[in-house]
C-alpha positions as a printed Julia matrix, in Angstrom:
192×3 Matrix{Float64}:
  -0.06   0.0     0.03
   1.18   3.56   -0.63
   2.2    5.43    2.51
  -0.83   6.71    4.5
  -1.56  10.44    4.21
  -3.98  12.75    5.95
  -5.46  13.83    2.64
  -8.99  12.35    3.17
  -9.31  14.45    6.41
  -7.89  17.56    5.12
  -9.96  20.34    3.86
  -9.3   22.07    0.61
  -8.21  25.74    1.28
  -8.19  27.01   -2.37
 -10.19  25.93   -5.48
 -10.18  26.82   -9.18
 -13.42  27.72  -10.89
 -14.31  25.08  -13.6
 -17.8   26.37  -14.35
 -20.21  29.12  -12.99
 -23.98  28.58  -13.23
 -25.33  32.0   -12.39
 -28.85  30.62  -12.46
 -28.12  27.22  -10.89
 -28.56  24.03  -12.77
 -30.46  24.0   -15.98
 -32.59  21.08  -14.87
 -33.74  22.99  -11.62
 -37.53  23.55  -12.05
 -37.76  26.3    -9.53
 -38.26  29.87  -10.91
 -35.07  31.67  -11.64
 -35.47  34.09   -8.52
 -35.46  31.13   -6.36
 -32.44  29.34   -7.72
 -29.01  29.76   -6.15
 -25.97  30.31   -8.26
 -23.44  27.52   -8.25
 -19.77  27.32   -8.93
 -18.17  24.03   -9.86
 -14.48  23.83   -8.96
 -11.47  21.67   -8.25
  -9.42  21.94   -5.11
  -5.81  22.81   -5.51
  -4.27  20.39   -2.93
  -6.22  17.08   -3.31
  -8.1   17.8    -6.46
 -11.52  17.38   -4.82
 -14.41  18.33   -7.18
 -16.69  20.69   -5.3
 -19.98  22.4    -5.58
 -19.61  25.89   -4.08
 -22.33  28.59   -3.29
 -20.93  32.07   -4.31
 -21.81  35.34   -2.39
 -24.19  37.43   -4.49
 -22.98  40.15   -6.81
 -19.5   38.94   -7.4
 -18.08  38.51  -10.97
 -16.83  34.98  -11.34
 -14.66  33.73  -14.37
 -13.4   30.31  -15.24
  -9.88  29.61  -13.75
 -10.36  32.08  -10.88
  -8.94  30.89   -7.76
 -11.23  31.19   -4.74
 -10.44  30.87   -1.16
 -12.64  28.26    0.48
 -10.69  27.75    3.91
 -11.83  28.62    7.28
 -12.38  32.16    8.16
 -13.58  35.03    6.05
 -14.25  34.22    2.38
 -14.43  36.88   -0.21
 -16.24  35.1    -2.99
 -17.63  31.87   -1.84
 -20.48  31.84    0.77
 -20.07  28.01    1.58
 -18.97  24.71    0.26
 -22.18  22.89   -0.46
 -20.81  19.47   -1.26
 -18.26  17.29   -2.78
 -19.3   16.05   -6.3
 -18.04  13.29   -8.52
 -16.6   13.62  -11.99
 -19.97  12.3   -13.35
 -21.71  15.31  -11.89
 -19.64  17.85  -13.58
 -21.09  19.92  -16.39
 -19.67  19.49  -19.88
 -18.02  22.86  -19.43
 -16.46  21.84  -16.17
 -15.24  18.62  -17.69
 -13.75  20.52  -20.64
 -11.94  22.8   -18.17
 -10.71  20.24  -15.66
  -7.78  19.09  -17.59
  -6.22  22.64  -18.46
  -6.83  23.65  -14.89
  -5.12  20.64  -13.39
  -2.14  21.36  -15.79
  -2.03  24.83  -14.33
  -2.1   23.62  -10.7
   0.75  21.08  -11.51
   2.81  23.95  -13.11
   2.27  26.25  -10.14
   3.09  23.39   -7.62
   6.13  21.92   -9.6
   8.19  21.35   -6.3
   5.38  19.24   -4.79
   5.35  16.89   -7.85
   9.11  16.83   -8.51
   9.15  15.76   -4.74
   6.89  12.85   -5.73
   9.48  11.69   -8.4
  12.16  11.85   -5.78
  10.27  10.02   -3.01
   7.81   7.57   -4.56
   8.36   4.14   -2.99
   7.42   0.54   -3.89
   3.9   -0.48   -2.94
   4.57  -4.35   -3.24
   7.38  -6.48   -4.52
   6.09  -6.21   -7.96
   4.59  -2.79   -8.11
   6.19   0.83   -7.55
   4.22   3.99   -7.02
   5.9    5.29  -10.19
   4.37   2.27  -12.14
   0.82   3.81  -11.39
   1.68   6.69  -13.75
  -0.03   5.85  -16.94
   2.57   4.84  -19.62
   5.28   4.53  -16.94
   7.08   1.26  -17.93
  10.13  -0.72  -16.62
  12.81   1.15  -18.48
  11.38   4.59  -17.48
  11.19   3.24  -13.94
  14.74   2.02  -13.86
  16.11   5.07  -15.43
  14.2    7.34  -12.99
  15.28   5.37   -9.93
  18.99   5.29  -11.06
  18.97   9.06  -11.75
  17.34   9.96   -8.48
  19.86   7.83   -6.48
  22.78   9.88   -8.04
  21.06  13.16   -7.06
  17.42  14.22   -6.32
  15.56  15.81   -9.04
  15.2   19.54   -8.8
  12.62  20.36  -11.48
  10.6   18.97  -14.29
  13.45  20.35  -16.55
  16.08  18.37  -14.57
  13.96  15.21  -14.94
  13.52  15.78  -18.75
  17.28  16.32  -19.06
  18.4   13.16  -16.95
  15.71  10.59  -17.94
  15.46  10.41  -21.57
  12.28   8.54  -21.6
  10.48  11.1   -19.46
  10.16  14.07  -21.97
   6.89  15.28  -20.23
   7.05  14.32  -16.51
   4.22  16.73  -15.7
   1.94  14.78  -18.36
   2.38  11.49  -16.38
   1.1   13.21  -13.33
  -1.69  14.99  -15.1
  -2.96  11.69  -16.68
  -2.82   9.77  -13.18
  -4.9   12.65  -11.56
  -7.4   12.49  -14.35
  -7.6    8.67  -13.98
  -8.19   8.96  -10.23
 -11.1   11.65  -10.63
 -12.68   9.76  -13.43
 -12.62   6.4   -11.87
 -14.22   6.38   -8.39
 -13.26   2.66   -7.96
  -9.5    3.29   -8.55
  -7.53   1.21   -5.94
  -4.62   3.53   -5.39
  -4.86   7.28   -5.02
  -1.64   9.08   -5.34
  -2.7   12.61   -5.78
  -6.46  12.81   -5.02
  -8.51  11.77   -1.89
 -11.18   9.06   -2.19
């Protein structure tokens, strides 16, 4: 099993807007004046998919970062609930991958640390093998290079491991797999 983390218990503090439904969901049968606006967002730490209720009279745009932690919130009134990938609107699904790419780029040290610290899960399976497309040669090359010296950046990984031309793409594909498949056994970057 991968190392235990406190991810499932941790609250997201910040989220990125995937879709803003000013008049709520289209299938809501209530009159427009009785509906509440809805923000669909993804957390920046654990990639939790969330339904947020905004405060009134705020301009909200796709890809805006909103504070959802404890204390005073400027844009968000409350976190209504956690949602599944299947509950996202088409717009939110379309925005999810670019937003996650943005989060990965902004949090590069966190994901480089993953490449430096990933460990075997069992005798036959390494955490790095859970990255889609990560084969035996890439695993061997990565482990050999990080033993010589820890990786410092995605660029450093690219330069030293020739089969890893886009290390951030492997991370992105794994996060998407974990979000799209609720029955996924291992969660490296998301909470169940």
